[in-house]
N, C-alpha and C positions, 0 to 999 in steps of 0.2 A: 246706171242710167244717167245720162247727161240731160239737164233741162236748160232750155234757152230762156233768156230773160226778155220780157216785153213790157216796156213802160206805157202806161195808159194815162192820158191827161186828166181824166176824171174818174170818180167812183162809178158813175153811170156806165162808162165804157167797160170797166171791169165787170160790172153786173151783167152787161150784154154778153160777154164771153162766158160768164157763169151759166146763164140761161141757155146759151147755145150748146154747152157741153153737158148740161144736166140730163141724166138718163142715158147718156152715151158713153161718158168717160168717168173714171174714178177721179175725184178731185177733193181737195181740201181748201177751205176758204176761211180766212181770219180777218177780223176787223180790229185795228189798233186804235183805242181811244186816245192814247198818248200822241200818236202821229196823225190821227184822223185819216187813216189810210186803210184801204181794202186790198187784200192780196189773195190771189187764186193760184193754187198749184194744181195744174191739170196733168195727170199722168198719161192720158190718152193723147193730148196734143204735145206732151213733153215740154210744157212751158210754165214759167212763173210770170204771172201778170200782176202788176201793182200800180197804184198811183202815188206810192211813197217816193217823193222826189229825192230824198237824201241818199237812197240806194243808187239812183241814177248817177249822182255826182261821184260816188265812190267807184262805180263801174267805169265811168268815163275817164277817171284818173288812172286806170290800169289795175284797179283792185279786182280781186277775184270774187265772184258771186257764188 
Protein backbone atom coordinates (compact mmCIF):
# COMPACT_ATOMS: atom_id res chain seq x y z
CA UNK A 1 0.00 0.00 0.00
CA UNK A 2 1.37 3.40 -0.96
CA UNK A 3 0.58 6.34 1.28
CA UNK A 4 0.54 9.95 0.13
CA UNK A 5 2.16 12.63 2.25
CA UNK A 6 0.19 15.72 3.30
CA UNK A 7 1.80 18.57 5.23
CA UNK A 8 -0.44 20.50 7.62
CA UNK A 9 0.56 23.93 8.90
CA UNK A 10 -0.70 23.35 12.45
CA UNK A 11 -1.50 20.56 14.89
CA UNK A 12 -5.09 21.79 14.89
CA UNK A 13 -5.30 21.03 11.16
CA UNK A 14 -4.01 17.49 11.80
CA UNK A 15 -6.55 17.08 14.62
CA UNK A 16 -9.33 18.12 12.23
CA UNK A 17 -8.38 15.27 9.88
CA UNK A 18 -8.15 12.84 12.82
CA UNK A 19 -11.71 13.72 13.88
CA UNK A 20 -13.01 13.47 10.29
CA UNK A 21 -11.58 9.94 9.93
CA UNK A 22 -12.49 8.75 13.44
CA UNK A 23 -14.94 5.87 13.34
CA UNK A 24 -14.66 5.59 9.54
CA UNK A 25 -11.06 4.59 8.90
CA UNK A 26 -8.30 2.67 10.64
CA UNK A 27 -5.70 5.20 11.71
CA UNK A 28 -2.62 5.55 13.87
CA UNK A 29 -1.77 8.83 15.55
CA UNK A 30 1.43 9.82 17.31
CA UNK A 31 2.67 12.95 19.06
CA UNK A 32 6.39 13.67 19.25
CA UNK A 33 7.46 15.73 22.25
CA UNK A 34 10.95 16.05 20.73
CA UNK A 35 9.62 17.60 17.50
CA UNK A 36 6.43 19.07 19.01
CA UNK A 37 4.62 17.46 16.08
CA UNK A 38 1.42 15.50 15.55
CA UNK A 39 1.26 12.82 12.85
CA UNK A 40 -1.69 10.81 11.55
CA UNK A 41 -1.44 7.72 9.38
CA UNK A 42 -4.89 7.08 7.91
CA UNK A 43 -5.23 3.77 6.09
CA UNK A 44 -8.68 4.66 4.74
CA UNK A 45 -7.51 7.90 3.12
CA UNK A 46 -4.10 6.32 2.36
CA UNK A 47 -2.38 9.45 3.69
CA UNK A 48 0.21 10.47 6.23
CA UNK A 49 -0.55 13.91 7.65
CA UNK A 50 1.83 15.80 9.89
CA UNK A 51 2.90 19.25 10.96
CA UNK A 52 6.55 18.13 11.28
CA UNK A 53 8.33 20.61 9.02
CA UNK A 54 11.69 18.80 8.77
CA UNK A 55 10.02 15.92 6.89
CA UNK A 56 8.72 18.42 4.35
CA UNK A 57 12.25 19.72 3.79
CA UNK A 58 13.58 16.21 3.13
CA UNK A 59 10.65 15.41 0.83
CA UNK A 60 11.12 18.60 -1.21
CA UNK A 61 14.80 17.82 -1.70
CA UNK A 62 13.90 14.59 -3.47
CA UNK A 63 14.19 12.28 -0.49
CA UNK A 64 11.88 9.31 -0.27
CA UNK A 65 9.16 9.26 2.35
